N, C-alpha and C positions, 0 to 999 in steps of 0.2 A: 427067659419069656419069648414066646413066638410073636410074630407080627400080629397075628389075629388076637392074641390076648392083649397086646399093647393097644391096639385099636379099640377094644371093648373097653379098657380102663379109661382111655382118653374120652371115649364117647360118655362115660359115666360121671364125667366132670360137671357136665350140664352148664358150662359157661366157657367163655374164651380162655385159652391157655396164656399164662403170663409169663413173660421172658424178660429178664434184664440181661443186657449185653454190655460188657465193658472192655476196654481195650482201645488202642489207637496210637496216635503220634505219627505212625508211617503207614504206608499202603500194606506193608507185610502183616501188620496187625489187623488193619481196618477191613481190607477186601475180603479176607476169609470170614470175618464175622457178618459182614454184608451178605455174603453168599449163604451162609448158614441161616440167616434170618429168612431169606427169600425161600430156601428150600424148606424150612420148618413151616413157613406160612403156606406153601403150596400143599405140603403133606397133610396139614390140619384142614386146609379147605376141602381136601377130597373126602374127608370125614365130617363135613358140615360144621367145623368148629373154628372159630375165629382165633386171632393171636393178637394180644395185647402186648406190644413190646416197648421197652424203655431203654435207651442207649445212654449210659453214663460216661462221660469223657472230660476232656479239657477243651475250653474255648478255642485254644490255639492249635489244637491238633486237626489232623486231616479228617478225623471222624466228625467234627463239627460241620465241615463243609458238605461231607457225604450224607450226613443224616438231613440236613437242610434240603438238599436236592432230592433226596429220597422220600421226604415227608415223614421221617422217623421221629417221634419224640425224643427229646435230648435234654439231659441234665448235666451240670458240671459239679466237680468237687475240686477242692484245692489239692495239689500234689506237688512234689519237688522231685527234680531230676538229680540223680547221684552221679557225679561226673567221676568216671573210673580213672585210676592211675596205679601204675605198678609201684609207686612210691607212697607208702601208707601216710606219710605226712601231708600229702597233697589231697588225700581224701578229707582232711580237716580243713579244706579251703573255705573262705568266707561265703562263696556261692553255695557250697554244700551245706554248710550250718544253716545258712538262711533258709534253703528249701527243705531241709530237715524239720525246721521249725513249723512248717506248713503240714506236715504229716498229721499231727492230732487234730487239726481242723479238718482235714479231708476225711479222716476216720469218722468223726462226729457227723459231718454231712453224709457220708455214705451209708451209715447206720440208720439215719433217719429216713433216707431215700428207700432203702431196702425194706425197712419196717413199714413204711407208708404204702409201698407198691404191692407187698407180699407176693414176690415172684414164686412160680412153681420150680423154676430153676434159673440160676445165673450162669451165664457163660463169659469167661474170661479168655481174651485171645493175647494177652500180654501187653507191655507198655506200663509206664509208671503208674498211670491212673487205676490200672487193674488191682492193685495191691489193696488200697483201702476199701474198694468195693468187694473184693474177694473176701477180705477179713470180716466185713459187715455181714455178708451171707452166712459165714460160719457163726458169727455172734447170734444172728436171728434164726439160726437152725434152718436155712434154706439150702437146698442142694447145690453144690458149685462144681461145675465142669470147667477145667482149664484146658485150652488147646494150645499145643506147642507146634509152631511152623517150622522150626529148624531141627537139626540133628541134636543139639544140646540144649536143654532149658535155658531160657533167657532168665534174667534176674528177677523179674516179677514173678514168672511161674515157679521159679525156685521157692520164692519166699512164700508162695500159696501152696505148694505141692501137698504139705501135710494137712492143710485145711480142706483139700479137694475131696469131692465124693468120687469123681472120676478124673483121670489125667489122660486126655486124648492126644496122641502123638502122632507125627506125620510119617515116621520111619521106624521099621523094626530095630534099627541100629540104635535108637534112643533107649530101648528097654534096659539094656545092661548098664546105661550110665545113670539110670535113676536109684535113689537110695533104696536099699532093701526094704525099708519100712513103707514105702509107697509103691512098690513095684506091682503088687497085686491089685491095685486100683487103676493100673494102666490098661488102654486099649488103643491098638493102632487103628486110626481112621484115615490117615492121609491128610493132606492139606487141600481144603476146598478150592476147587477151580471154578471159575466163572462158566456157566454152561455154554455160553456162545463161543468160548474159545475152542470147544470140541467139535464145533459144527462148520469150520472154515471149508472153502472149496478154492482150489489152486486157480482154476480158470478165471474165478471172479477177481482174484488179485490181479491177474494179466490185464483184464478189462478196466477195473476200477482205477488201476495206477498207470494205465497206458504203457504196458511193458511190452509192446510190439516188436522191440528190437532184441528181446531176449531169446537166446538160443535153448530151445527146451530139450535138446540132446545133451546139453550141459547141466551139472547140478547147479542149484540156486543157493547162495549163502545170504542169510539175514543177519545183519550186524546191528546191534542196538547196545546203548549204554543206559537204557532207561528213559523215562519220559523226558528228563532234563538232558540227556545226553552224557557223554563222558570224553572230556578232552583227552584222557590217557588213551582210551580206545580209539578215538578219532586219529590221533596222532600216529599210533602204530600201525593202524590200518592204511592210513594215507602212504606210509612207507613201502607197503607191500602191494598197494592196489594195482599197478600195472602188471605185475606178475599174477596176482589173484584173478584178474580179469581174463587172463589167457586160460584159466582153468574152470571158471565158473561165472554164472550171472550173479550180481550183487546187488541187494537192497541194503541201503545204509541209512539208519535212523540216527541222525548225529546230534539232534537237539538245537534249540533256537538259537543259541549263542554262537554256534559253529556254522550255522547253515550257509552264511555268504561266503566265508572262506572255503568251504568244502564245494560249493558250486563253482567258484573260481578255479578250484583245483580240477573239478571234473570236466570243465570246459577245455583244459589244456591236456586231457588225456589223448592217447592216440587214436586216430579215427576209427581203426578196426576193432576196438574194444569199447569205446565210449557208449555205444548204444546198449551194451550190456550192463550198464551202471546206472542205478537210480538213487540219488541221495535226497533225503526229505528231513525236515526238522522233527516231525512227528508222525507216527502211524496211529490213527484213531480207530474207527469202526472197521477199517479194513484189516486189522491185526489178526483175526481168526484165519482169514484167506491168506494173509502173508505167511503165517506159520504153516498153513496147509501146503503152500508152495515151496517152502524152505526145505532143502535136503540137509542143511547144515546151519546151526545157529551160533553165532559168536556173540557172547553177552556176559553181563555180571551173573553172579551165582546167588541172588537173593532167594528167599523162600518161595515166593510167588512164581518167579521164573522157574525154579526147579520143579515145582508142582506142575506147571503147564508143560515144560519140555518132556517130563517123564509120562505125563498122561497121554501126550501125543505121540511119544516114542520118537523123539528128535535127537540125532547126534549132535554134540555140541563142543565148543571150545570155550572154557568158562574163565574169566578173568575176575577174580574176587575184588570187591572193594575193600581196600587195606584198613579202612577206618571203620568197618562194620562192627556193631557192638559185639563183644566177645569173639571177634574174629570169626563170627558164624559163617561169612560167606566162603571162607576158606575151608572150613570144615565141611560145608555143602559140595564144594567143588571136589574136595577129595573123596568124598563119600561116593559121587558118581563116577569119579575116575576109578575108584577101587573095584567098582561093579562093571567097568569096561564100557560105560554109557557116555563117557565125556573124556576130554583131555583137559586138565587144569593148568592154566598159565600162571604161576604164582611169582609174586614179588620180582626179582631181578630177571626172570625169564619173560617179562612183558616187554619184549623188544620186536623189531621187525624180524630178526632171525628167529627168535622163539615162536612168533605167531606162524611164520612160514613153516617151520618144522613140525608145528602142532596140527595145522589144518591141511598141509600138502598131502600126507598119507591119507587122510580121510576123503579128500576130493579125488585122489587118484585111484580109489578102489571102491567100487559099488559093493563089493562083498563086505568090506569093512563098515560101509555106512549101514548096510543091512543088519550086520552083527551089533553094532552100537545102538541102533534103533530098537532092536530086539531087547538088548539089555536095559535100555532106558524104560522101555514099556514094562519091563518086569518090576521096576520100582514104582511105576506109576499107579495112582489110584484115583481114576476119572469119577468113581462113586464116593469120593471122600465126603461131600457135603451131605449126602444121604447117610452115610455112616455116623457122621457127627450128629445129624438130626436124630438118628436112632437112640445115641447115648443121651442127648438132652431129653427125649420124651421118656426114656425108660427109667432114668433116675428120679423123674418127677411124679410118677404114678404108680 
């Protein structure tokens, strides 16, 4: 179907487009859904069509706070978390049994919500809450699109794969991992990235953060452990910081719990390098500009981070969170490393020596940074939100 044909069919609806979004618990599931809503709304608005959206999640998940802030209608359903274990006996833990008992209630609630709202399409971005809502979409014969942010399908999306009308994946590497029975319904869209991330300006980071002591002839490294920071990353970075500051400028987002200790350490750095180091607990609206300034990023390897780094074409050293569900962060890091876009620092290699060995050659060679940037950009899909919107609209009309 051409874009013009799709627009004509949408215009023929003669009413607002109706979308149910489900998924959440973490930012990795929540923010791609939010970006998809914004992009879909803007696309429909250009055609003079409104968007009626309902987000179905859990009261305790991040999605509840995000929808309240954004003014998005929100409903909850009962759901339970399956606590994974390599020991099958532990899967039958009292907590798992209790939570599994909530599934029938959640399924009944989801069926009522979907039946009453009558969406043109349901979008699932993963998380435990997505399962009852996705199954309700299938039962009520509403098109279901599931979106997977990581290389391997998460538990929720694996459970919904056979019920889905379309499976939107973030990477070509996911396609061979899908069951044969659902592979034909898969489409590579990429992982939606917030549009503002793509509009950063390096000079604005310099002025906004007061980085007047930075030497622009040196590369700049941005280090982050996520919004809350990472003690593991902070510790290993501190061990190599004097050496690192002889090679580069450094912006270090360390998290609120580590900021005082990090500031004390910064105050004791040698005078000749101290001015090239900025430590902060949190990077907020300045993040797009910080990313534009950064020549190398040291970070976790969550799906959202990977989407941003590849969309921007940023060389990186990735330190996976060992406790990520399904070991997804390690899979993400290895995927970028195999493409030559990043260096993965895994498990026992997360040491001062390991970090120095990983980042040193990148900082020492502009040609290597350029090559890694090109490889990262080759994996990126900055138009992922538009692609996902196309999928949502095309299955509905």
